[in-house]
C-alpha positions as CSV (number, residue, x, y, z in Angstrom):
1,G,-30.7,-142.1,-123.8
2,T,-32.9,-140.6,-121.2
3,N,-35.3,-138.6,-123.6
4,A,-35.7,-140.9,-127.0
5,G,-33.9,-144.5,-125.8
6,I,-35.4,-147.9,-126.0
7,I,-36.6,-147.6,-122.2
8,R,-37.9,-144.2,-122.5
9,L,-40.0,-145.1,-125.4
10,L,-41.4,-147.7,-124.0
11,E,-42.2,-146.1,-120.8
12,I,-44.2,-143.6,-122.8
13,A,-46.0,-146.6,-124.7
14,L,-46.8,-148.1,-121.3
15,N,-47.7,-145.0,-119.6
16,R,-45.5,-145.7,-116.8
17,P,-42.1,-145.9,-115.3
18,L,-40.0,-148.8,-115.6
19,Q,-36.8,-149.8,-114.0
20,W,-34.0,-148.9,-115.6
21,F,-31.5,-151.7,-115.7
22,I,-28.6,-151.4,-117.6
23,C,-26.2,-154.0,-118.5
24,M,-22.7,-153.3,-116.8
25,L,-21.1,-153.9,-120.4
26,H,-22.8,-151.1,-121.7
27,L,-22.0,-149.1,-118.6
28,N,-18.4,-149.3,-119.2
29,E,-18.8,-149.1,-123.3
30,L,-21.0,-145.9,-123.6
31,P,-19.1,-143.1,-121.7
32,L,-15.7,-143.9,-123.9
33,R,-17.9,-144.6,-127.1
34,H,-18.9,-141.0,-126.5
35,L,-15.6,-139.5,-125.7
36,L,-14.3,-140.7,-128.7
37,I,-17.2,-139.3,-130.5
38,Q,-16.6,-136.1,-129.2
39,L,-13.1,-136.2,-129.8
40,D,-13.2,-138.0,-133.3
41,G,-16.4,-137.4,-134.7
42,V,-19.1,-139.3,-135.7
43,T,-18.6,-143.1,-136.2
44,Q,-18.9,-144.6,-139.6
45,G,-20.9,-148.0,-138.2
46,P,-20.7,-149.9,-134.7
47,K,-17.1,-150.4,-134.8
48,A,-16.0,-147.7,-137.3
49,L,-14.8,-144.2,-136.3
50,S,-14.4,-141.7,-138.9
51,G,-11.5,-139.0,-137.5
52,A,-8.0,-139.1,-137.6
53,I,-8.2,-141.2,-134.0
54,G,-10.1,-144.0,-135.6
55,K,-7.9,-144.2,-138.7
56,S,-5.0,-144.2,-136.8
57,I,-6.2,-146.9,-134.4
58,Q,-7.9,-149.4,-136.8
59,A,-4.2,-151.1,-137.3
60,C,-2.3,-149.9,-133.8
61,E,-1.4,-153.6,-132.7
62,T,0.9,-153.4,-136.1
63,L,2.8,-150.4,-135.0
64,P,6.1,-150.7,-133.2
65,L,6.0,-150.1,-129.5
66,V,7.6,-146.8,-128.3
67,R,8.5,-145.8,-125.1
68,F,6.6,-143.5,-122.8
69,S,6.4,-141.7,-119.7
70,K,4.3,-143.1,-117.3
71,I,1.2,-141.3,-115.7
72,G,1.1,-142.5,-112.2
73,S,-2.0,-143.3,-110.3
74,N,-2.3,-144.4,-106.6
75,D,-6.2,-145.2,-107.3
76,I,-6.3,-148.4,-109.2
77,P,-7.5,-151.4,-107.3
78,D,-6.2,-154.6,-106.9
79,L,-8.8,-156.6,-109.0
80,D,-9.4,-160.4,-109.7
81,R,-9.4,-160.6,-113.5
82,K,-11.5,-163.5,-113.7
83,I,-14.5,-161.6,-112.6
84,L,-13.7,-159.1,-115.7
85,S,-15.0,-159.4,-119.4
86,T,-12.2,-159.7,-122.0
87,D,-12.7,-155.9,-122.7
88,Q,-12.4,-155.0,-119.0
89,Q,-9.5,-157.1,-118.3
90,Y,-7.5,-155.5,-121.7
91,L,-8.8,-152.0,-120.3
92,Y,-7.3,-152.9,-116.6
93,D,-4.0,-154.3,-118.3
94,M,-3.7,-150.9,-120.3
95,L,-4.5,-148.8,-117.2
96,H,-1.6,-150.8,-115.3
97,A,0.9,-150.3,-118.3
98,V,0.2,-146.3,-118.7
99,S,0.5,-146.0,-114.6
100,S,3.9,-148.0,-114.9
101,G,5.3,-146.7,-117.9
102,E,6.0,-150.4,-119.2
103,C,3.7,-152.3,-121.9
104,S,4.5,-155.8,-122.9
105,E,5.1,-156.9,-126.5
106,D,1.8,-159.1,-125.8
107,L,-0.5,-156.7,-124.6
108,A,0.8,-154.0,-127.4
109,R,-0.2,-156.6,-129.8
110,I,-3.9,-157.6,-128.7
111,K,-6.3,-156.4,-131.4
């Protein structure tokens, strides 16, 4: 973080400002992690949520696929999936599924 994160602690130790070059993968991950903590409570480790949401999604890929109403969006960019990380590809595919109202069995079964 900006007050007690590793970059800030290095700035204090060196007594000078540093360039804050943040890994793009963490830039994607951190807002979602903070949202889940707000909604579900503290984590029990790097990959374990402690609240009702975390417990219910631990094996969500084994649950039956259900029909759902689409949440349309006209703002989804047309991206080349090859430039995305595996996690980003999954999020991009899920975004398309939610906006179209259709999720393939293959996408639903991804762990």
